[in-house]
Structures are given as structure tokens and as C-alpha cells.
C-alpha positions in Angstrom: -116.4 -70.8 -10.2 -117.3 -67.3 -9.9 -114.5 -65.0 -11.7 -116.2 -61.9 -11.4 -117.7 -59.8 -8.5 -118.9 -56.7 -8.6 -120.6 -56.0 -5.5 -119.3 -56.9 -1.8 -119.9 -56.0 1.6 -116.4 -55.5 3.2 -115.3 -55.0 6.9 -112.4 -52.7 7.3 -110.6 -52.0 10.8 -107.9 -49.4 10.9 -104.6 -50.3 13.2 -105.3 -48.9 16.6 -102.6 -46.2 18.2 -99.6 -47.5 20.7 -99.7 -46.7 24.3 -97.7 -44.2 25.3 -95.1 -45.3 28.2 -94.6 -43.4 31.4 -90.5 -43.8 32.6 -88.3 -42.1 34.9 -84.7 -41.6 33.6 -82.0 -43.4 35.6 -78.0 -43.5 35.5 -75.4 -43.7 37.6 -75.6 -41.1 40.3 -78.7 -39.7 38.7 -81.5 -42.0 39.6 -84.0 -39.7 39.1 -83.5 -38.3 35.8 -86.9 -36.6 34.9 -89.0 -38.7 32.5 -88.2 -39.8 29.7 -91.0 -42.1 28.5 -91.6 -41.9 24.3 -94.9 -41.9 22.3 -96.8 -44.7 20.5 -96.8 -45.3 17.3 -100.0 -44.4 15.1 -101.9 -47.3 13.8 -102.3 -47.9 10.0 -104.6 -46.8 8.2 -107.2 -48.8 5.6 -107.0 -46.9 2.2 -108.6 -47.9 -1.2 -106.9 -47.1 -4.3 -108.1 -47.3 -8.3 -105.5 -49.9 -10.1 -106.3 -50.1 -13.9 -104.9 -53.9 -13.9 -108.0 -55.0 -11.0 -111.2 -55.7 -13.2 -112.8 -57.5 -10.4 -114.1 -57.1 -6.8 -113.4 -60.8 -6.2 -111.0 -60.7 -3.9 -112.6 -58.8 -1.4 -115.4 -61.2 -1.7 -113.3 -64.1 -0.7 -111.4 -62.2 1.4 -114.1 -59.6 3.4 -112.2 -58.8 6.8 -109.4 -56.6 6.4 -107.5 -55.2 9.4 -104.4 -52.8 9.1 -101.5 -53.2 12.1 -101.3 -51.5 14.7 -98.8 -48.5 16.3 -96.2 -49.8 18.5 -96.4 -48.7 22.1 -93.6 -46.1 23.4 -90.3 -46.6 25.3 -88.0 -45.6 27.8 -85.1 -43.3 26.5 -87.3 -41.3 24.8 -88.1 -44.2 22.2 -91.4 -43.7 20.4 -92.8 -46.3 18.8 -93.5 -47.7 15.4 -96.5 -46.5 13.4 -98.4 -49.4 12.0 -98.2 -50.1 8.0 -100.8 -48.6 5.6 -102.9 -51.2 4.5 -103.8 -50.1 0.8 -106.1 -52.0 -0.8 -106.9 -52.1 -4.9 -109.7 -51.6 -6.1 -111.5 -51.9 -10.0 -112.1 -47.7 -11.8 -115.4 -46.8 -11.4 -115.7 -48.2 -7.6 -118.2 -46.7 -5.9 -117.8 -47.3 -2.0 -121.2 -46.8 0.1 -122.1 -46.9 3.9 -124.6 -50.0 5.7 -127.5 -47.0 5.1 -126.6 -46.8 1.2 -125.3 -43.3 1.4 -122.4 -42.9 -1.0 -119.2 -42.6 0.6 -116.7 -42.2 -2.5 -116.8 -42.4 -6.2 -113.2 -43.6 -7.4 -112.4 -42.6 -11.0 -109.4 -42.3 -12.5 -106.0 -44.0 -11.7 -104.7 -43.8 -8.6 -107.7 -42.4 -6.8 -108.0 -42.7 -3.4 -110.1 -43.2 -0.5 -109.5 -43.8 3.3 -111.8 -46.3 4.5 -110.5 -46.9 8.0 -108.2 -43.9 9.9 -105.6 -45.6 12.2 -106.0 -44.4 16.0 -103.5 -41.3 17.5 -101.0 -42.9 19.4 -100.6 -41.7 23.3 -97.9 -39.1 24.6 -95.3 -40.2 27.0 -95.0 -39.0 30.7 -92.1 -36.8 28.6 -94.6 -35.0 26.1 -96.7 -34.2 29.0 -93.9 -33.2 31.6 -94.2 -29.2 32.1 -93.4 -26.3 34.7 -96.0 -27.9 36.4 -95.8 -31.3 35.9 -92.5 -31.9 36.2 -92.6 -35.9 36.4 -95.6 -37.3 35.4 -96.7 -40.3 36.6 -99.0 -41.7 34.0 -99.3 -42.0 30.0 -101.8 -41.7 27.3 -103.6 -44.7 26.3 -103.3 -44.9 22.2 -106.6 -44.1 20.6 -108.7 -47.3 18.7 -108.5 -47.6 15.0 -111.6 -46.8 12.8 -113.9 -49.8 12.3 -116.5 -50.0 9.9 -118.8 -51.9 7.5 -119.0 -51.0 3.5 -120.1 -51.7 0.4 -118.6 -51.5 -3.0 -120.0 -51.4 -5.7 -118.5 -51.6 -9.4 -119.8 -49.5 -12.4 -117.9 -50.2 -15.3 -116.7 -46.9 -16.9 -117.1 -47.2 -20.2 -118.2 -44.5 -23.2 -120.6 -46.9 -24.9 -123.0 -49.2 -23.3 -124.3 -52.4 -25.6 -128.1 -53.0 -24.3 -130.3 -55.7 -26.0 -132.1 -58.8 -25.4 -130.0 -61.9 -24.2 -128.6 -63.2 -27.8 -129.2 -60.6 -29.8 -125.7 -60.1 -30.7 -123.9 -58.0 -28.7 -120.5 -60.0 -27.9 -120.7 -60.8 -31.2 -120.5 -56.9 -32.2 -118.2 -56.0 -29.5 -116.1 -59.2 -30.7 -115.5 -57.6 -34.1 -115.4 -53.7 -33.2 -112.7 -54.2 -30.6 -110.1 -56.6 -29.4 -112.3 -58.1 -27.0 -112.9 -61.9 -26.6 -116.2 -62.6 -24.8 -118.2 -66.0 -25.3 -120.1 -66.1 -28.0 -122.7 -69.2 -28.0 -126.4 -69.0 -29.5 -128.6 -69.7 -26.2 -129.8 -66.6 -23.7 -127.5 -65.3 -20.9 -124.1 -66.1 -22.7 -122.7 -63.6 -21.1 -122.9 -63.6 -18.0 -120.5 -60.3 -16.9 -120.2 -57.2 -18.7 -117.5 -57.0 -21.3 -115.2 -54.1 -22.0 -113.7 -53.6 -25.9 -111.1 -50.5 -26.7 -112.1 -48.9 -30.2 -110.0 -46.6 -32.6 -111.9 -44.5 -34.9 -109.8 -42.1 -36.4 -108.3 -40.5 -34.0 -110.7 -40.9 -31.3 -110.8 -43.7 -28.7 -113.1 -45.0 -26.8 -114.5 -47.5 -24.3 -117.3 -50.0 -25.2 -119.2 -52.1 -22.8 -121.3 -55.2 -23.8 -124.0 -55.2 -20.4 -125.7 -58.9 -20.2 -128.7 -59.5 -22.2 -132.6 -57.4 -20.4 -135.7 -58.9 -19.9 -138.9 -57.5 -19.2 -138.6 -56.7 -14.9 -134.9 -56.5 -15.2 -135.2 -53.1 -13.2 -136.3 -54.8 -10.4 -134.1 -58.1 -10.4 -135.4 -60.2 -13.2 -133.0 -62.2 -15.3 -129.5 -60.4 -14.8 -130.4 -57.0 -15.7 -130.9 -55.4 -12.1 -127.0 -57.1 -11.2 -125.3 -55.3 -14.2 -127.4 -52.2 -15.0 -125.2 -50.3 -12.9 -122.8 -50.7 -15.3 -124.4 -48.3 -18.2 -124.9 -45.5 -15.5 -121.3 -44.1 -16.6 -121.6 -44.5 -20.3 -122.1 -41.5 -22.8 -124.0 -43.4 -25.3 -126.2 -45.9 -25.6 -126.9 -48.3 -28.2 -129.8 -50.8 -28.6 -128.9 -53.4 -30.1 -132.0 -55.6 -31.8 -131.9 -59.0 -33.5 -134.1 -58.6 -36.8 -133.8 -62.9 -37.2 -135.3 -63.8 -33.7 -136.8 -67.8 -34.2 -139.5 -65.9 -31.4 -142.7 -65.6 -32.7 -143.9 -63.4 -29.8 -141.1 -61.1 -30.4 -140.1 -58.6 -32.8 -137.6 -55.5 -33.0 -139.9 -52.5 -32.2 -141.1 -54.4 -29.3 -137.8 -55.0 -28.2 -137.2 -51.7 -28.4 -139.9 -50.5 -26.2 -139.4 -53.2 -23.2 -135.9 -52.3 -23.0 -136.6 -48.2 -23.0 -139.3 -49.1 -19.8 -136.5 -51.0 -18.4 -134.0 -47.8 -18.8 -136.4 -45.8 -17.5 -137.2 -47.2 -14.6 -133.7 -47.9 -13.6 -133.7 -44.4 -13.7 -130.9 -41.8 -14.4 -130.7 -42.6 -18.2 -133.0 -40.2 -19.7 -130.1 -38.1 -20.8 -127.9 -40.3 -22.7 -128.0 -40.3 -26.6 -129.2 -43.9 -28.5 -128.4 -45.1 -31.1 -130.4 -47.8 -32.5 -128.1 -51.2 -34.4 -130.3 -53.6 -36.1 -127.9 -56.5 -36.2 -127.9 -59.6 -38.5 -128.9 -58.4 -41.4 -126.9 -61.1 -43.1 -129.5 -63.8 -43.2 -132.1 -62.3 -45.8 -135.4 -62.8 -43.3 -132.8 -59.9 -41.3 -132.4 -58.0 -44.1 -136.1 -57.2 -44.9 -137.3 -56.8 -41.4 -134.8 -53.7 -41.2 -135.8 -52.2 -44.5 -139.3 -53.0 -42.8 -138.9 -51.2 -39.2 -136.0 -49.0 -40.2 -138.7 -45.9 -41.3 -140.6 -46.4 -38.2 -137.3 -46.0 -35.8 -136.2 -43.2 -37.6 -139.6 -41.0 -37.2 -138.7 -41.6 -33.6 -135.6 -39.9 -33.9 -133.4 -42.5 -33.7 -129.7 -43.0 -35.7 -130.4 -46.4 -37.3 -127.6 -48.0 -38.2 -127.5 -51.9 -40.0 -124.9 -54.2 -39.5 -123.8 -57.9 -39.7 -121.5 -58.8 -37.0 -120.7 -62.8 -39.1 -120.2 -60.3 -42.1 -118.4 -57.8 -41.1 -121.0 -55.1 -42.7 -121.9 -51.7 -42.0 -119.2 -51.5 -38.8 -116.9 -48.9 -40.3 -120.1 -46.2 -40.4 -121.4 -47.4 -36.7 -117.6 -46.8 -35.3 -116.9 -43.5 -36.3 -120.4 -42.4 -35.9 -120.3 -43.3 -32.3 -116.6 -41.5 -32.2 -118.5 -38.4 -33.4 -121.0 -38.7 -30.6 -118.5 -39.1 -27.7 -116.2 -36.4 -28.9 -119.0 -34.1 -28.2 -120.2 -35.5 -25.1 -116.2 -35.3 -23.5 -116.0 -31.2 -25.4 -119.2 -30.8 -23.1 -118.1 -31.6 -20.0 -116.6 -28.8 -17.7 -113.1 -28.9 -17.6 -111.7 -30.3 -14.6 -111.0 -27.3 -12.2 -107.1 -27.8 -10.3 -108.1 -28.6 -6.5 -108.9 -26.3 -4.2 -108.3 -26.2 -0.4 -111.6 -24.8 1.5 -111.2 -23.4 4.8 -114.2 -23.1 6.9 -113.8 -21.4 10.4 -115.2 -22.3 13.3 -118.1 -20.1 14.5 -116.9 -17.6 17.5 -119.1 -19.6 19.9 -118.3 -22.9 19.2 -117.3 -24.5 22.3 -115.6 -28.0 20.5 -118.5 -30.0 22.6 -122.1 -30.1 23.5 -124.5 -30.7 26.7 -127.4 -31.9 26.5 -130.3 -33.3 29.3 -131.6 -36.5 28.5 -135.2 -38.2 29.2 -133.4 -40.3 31.2 -131.7 -37.5 33.9 -128.5 -38.2 32.4 -126.3 -35.0 31.2 -124.6 -36.2 28.0 -121.5 -34.5 27.0 -120.4 -34.8 23.3 -117.4 -33.5 21.2 -114.4 -34.6 19.2 -111.9 -33.3 21.9 -113.8 -34.6 25.1 -114.6 -38.3 23.7 -110.8 -38.2 22.7 -109.1 -37.8 25.8 -111.7 -40.3 27.5 -110.6 -43.0 24.8 -107.1 -42.1 26.2 -107.3 -41.6 29.7 -106.2 -45.0 32.1 -108.8 -44.9 34.3 -106.6 -47.1 36.5 -104.5 -44.2 37.2 -105.6 -41.4 39.9 -103.0 -39.1 38.2 -104.3 -40.0 35.1 -108.0 -39.0 35.8 -107.2 -35.8 37.3 -105.2 -35.0 34.2 -108.2 -35.4 32.4 -110.5 -33.9 35.0 -108.0 -30.5 34.3 -108.4 -30.8 31.2 -112.1 -31.1 30.7 -112.6 -28.1 33.3 -109.9 -25.7 30.7 -112.3 -26.2 28.2 -115.7 -25.6 29.7 -117.4 -28.6 30.3 -118.0 -28.2 34.3 -119.1 -24.7 33.6 -121.5 -25.7 30.9 -123.0 -28.8 32.7 -123.8 -25.5 35.6 -125.4 -23.5 32.8 -127.4 -26.8 32.0 -128.3 -27.2 35.4 -126.8 -30.1 36.9 -126.5 -31.0 40.0 -123.5 -32.4 42.4 -124.8 -36.5 42.2 -126.2 -35.9 38.5 -125.1 -38.6 36.0 -122.8 -37.3 33.5 -122.1 -39.5 30.4 -119.3 -38.6 27.7 -119.8 -40.0 24.9 -121.9 -41.9 22.4 -124.8 -44.2 24.3 -123.0 -47.6 23.5 -119.5 -46.6 24.6 -119.6 -43.7 27.1 -117.7 -43.1 30.4 -120.9 -42.1 32.8 -119.7 -41.0 36.4 -121.7 -38.8 39.1 -120.8 -35.6 39.0 -119.2 -33.6 42.0 -118.7 -29.6 40.8 -115.7 -28.1 41.9 -114.1 -24.6 41.9 -110.9 -26.4 40.8 -109.9 -29.7 39.2 -107.8 -32.3 39.2 -104.3 -30.9 39.3 -105.5 -27.2 39.8 -107.0 -28.6 42.8 -104.1 -30.6 44.5 -101.3 -27.5 43.3 -98.5 -30.3 43.0 -99.9 -33.4 41.5 -97.6 -34.6 39.2 -94.3 -32.9 40.7 -91.4 -34.3 42.6 -89.4 -32.6 44.8 -86.7 -34.8 44.2 -86.0 -33.3 40.8 -86.0 -29.7 42.0 -82.4 -28.4 42.6 -81.3 -28.0 45.8 -81.0 -25.0 47.8 -78.0 -23.8 49.4 -77.5 -24.6 53.9 -78.0 -20.8 54.1 -81.0 -20.4 52.6 -82.9 -23.6 54.3 -81.2 -22.1 58.0 -82.7 -18.9 57.3 -86.1 -20.2 56.2 -86.0 -22.3 59.3 -85.3 -19.3 62.0 -88.0 -17.7 60.2 -90.9 -20.5 60.4 -89.9 -20.7 64.2 -90.3 -16.8 65.0 -93.1 -16.7 63.2 -94.3 -19.5 65.8 -93.1 -17.8 68.8 -95.1 -14.3 67.7 -98.3 -16.9 67.3 -97.5 -18.0 70.8 -96.9 -14.4 72.5 -100.6 -13.4 70.9 -102.2 -16.1 72.1 -104.8 -15.0 75.5 -106.3 -17.6 76.5 -110.0 -17.0 78.0 
């Protein structure tokens, strides 16, 4: 049964925002007390967070579909809907988040690092929040926005200071078991190690981590053996340790050729040329192994490698190796630039940025794209004429109609707001004023106005009668 997974495809869906409520307050002797519809709740986010207790992506391999809860709709009496609950997904340290095209979205390193993989939808405003001096009793509310849904790929790249690389059965697992407290599986057959093993080593005042990567073979960078699956686990290391078998039983292999093959695979994989290398000649407890180590050591040192002769079984040469690694790691840590404090970068919009664009497409459709117009369309209930009029008012005030005119649009031309796969399309009818501005009193209810004194109403009726009489007296038939 699989117990280690370091690459998964995850389908995340944030919660939808709750719809706003259109309601009118009613009580005894005051049947129309004004709008009191509450706002809808916000949809829950889907958030990835680094948890040191998690070491594999196995949980998401078995359950790849994750969804946050929706926000509750608003209610009368100015009651807002409850926000949806955020869904927090723990991931291992070193998880890289990519989109389906392979673009890196986030590199999660360090306990508590978070990334919002799916943004919850906004809740719709109720008619109480939409009321104003000109729109005293809105008969509509805004819809909640749908939550963000997308497919992401998560890859785990082990966060280790040292990576042990080499052929299968070179003794990497044995070496990590004696250098640290890690207890990997050890056997006398190739590919015993099927997953990366991680151990912690203490050398003097330096504490570092060491990873045992599954054995590499020729063609590993192209997917042969287990190399392609696990070469990503050496990307974050500060130093590479070549573990060479000086007592191999295969007649067509020797430590020098093994080193050349592994170096060729690392070069083809890319991104590791700047890492310092150390060569470990393992299994010198075997007589033939010691003889071979003495023979090839001068050649390796001539290439510039620092060489250590060790025996994981006899536990010889380990102290020198661990302190040498500690020194290299200490230098690498000191050379890293100090992390700067978090800065807030403000990028103001250009003075001529209208917040939307109008383009004429090949099929003769004028397409409007922009955050505000597309969000407003999603929030509109097109079964409610008053809501449609409110949308028209907002688009007109934003300047969409003026831009359509400048782009050459004429009455009857098709206009689409939004992306091609989810757009609202309509035939454009240009107007000087739109929606509530054109109708004048959209959303107003004279029953909500305070009654005027009887004397005022009488004077208004007399003035209207006098005006009608003057118009009649001035009328002269031909």
C-alpha cells in the first residue's frame, strides 16, 4: 500500500457567497417601515498551510476534491448571513503549488506559511444596504458571488541541507542510519529505498538535516528507475554527497564511472551545478573495498573533490564526514542574504485607467472586460427588472456606455460582458440616461414618504387648477 506521495493534483472549490435579502420591515401600525434585508455571508476560503507534522501528500492523493462551505443568505430585520467556514489544508514543508500549465503559484517553506488556493465569494448586499436618498425602497438585492474553483498541482521538494545521491545499494540508507536517528529500510537488493528518508545530524554546535534519495541509474533524468520522481528532492539542498560503492559485485561498474553517470544525470536535470560536492567512498570495511578506495582517491582529489572514506557497518570515518558537512552548511547559511521584513508595496493605478476595456472582436461583438463590470454582472438577478436597471445605472456611471460609443458601437450591436465561456450577451440600446436615472423614481415608494400638511396639499391643488385655467384661456382655435 502506498504510504508516500510527493505529487498530487488537487481540485479546490471555495465557498459561494450568500445572497442578499430583499425585505420590508413591517410592524403594527407601520406596515411599510422601510427596507430591512440583510447581507449574505462570505464564502469560505481554501487555504494551504505548512505543518511540520505532515510529511506526505498521501491524504490528497486519496481525496483530491476539497470544498469550503458557502455563506448563508441574508434575512429580514437586518440580519446578515453567516460567513462560510474556511477550509485549512495542512501540507508538508517544501510544497510547491503549480497551476495546470506548470506555472509556480507558491513555494511553501517554513512552519505556518500559507497560501489561499481558492478565494471565497463575496456575499450579496441586501436591500437595506442598497437604499439611498434616491432609492428609498429597493425591491431587489444583490446575489452572492461564486467561490473560486480551480485545479492545482502540489509537488513536495524535501527541505534538507544535505542530499545523498548514488547508485542503488551504494549504502546511502546505511549511512543516514548511522549519521542520524533515522531508521530507513536496509536490504541487499537494488531499490530498497522507495521514498526519500530524512534525518537530523548534530555536529558540534551545528544541526542540519540529511536526505537519502532513492537510487539513481543512467537515464534517471528522463524517467528511468525512480530518479525522475525523486530528483526534485535534491533541489533545495546546500551540498550534494556522492556515495560511491567500493565493493560492488557488478563487473561493468566502478566508482569513477558511477560518479560520471550520476553527475551527467544531475546536469541533465538542471539547476544543481552551483551546489558543492563531497565524495564518500563507502564499504571500506571490505578488503577489496579499501584497496579500490586507495586506488581511486588520487583521481577524485585531482578533480577537486573532497573525499572521505567511511564504513557504515564498522562506523569508521563518520565523525570527520559529519563535521566537514557541518562546516560547509554553516558557510552556506552565512552566505544567504538575511530575510528582509515584510514590506507593503503600493502600486497606484494609472490616472487614465478606467478599470475596464472595450474591444471589438472578429464576430462583431463588443466585449467588455474588467473586474467591476464582471463582478456586477455576477451579482445581478436578471429575473428582476429593477435589479437589471440598477446594473445599467452602475455600468453607465462607470463609463461603459461612453466607451462603447467611442469604440463605434451602434444601436442593436451585440455587447458581451465577461469571458467567452461565462459572459452576459445583449443587444445594445444607447441612451442618454440609463436605469433609475432615466425613470427618475426607480426604487422609490411614495408610501414611505412623510404625509404633507392638508393646507399644503390644498394650495398645490389650487395652483394646478389655476394653471389649467390659464392654459384654457390662452387657447385660440384656428
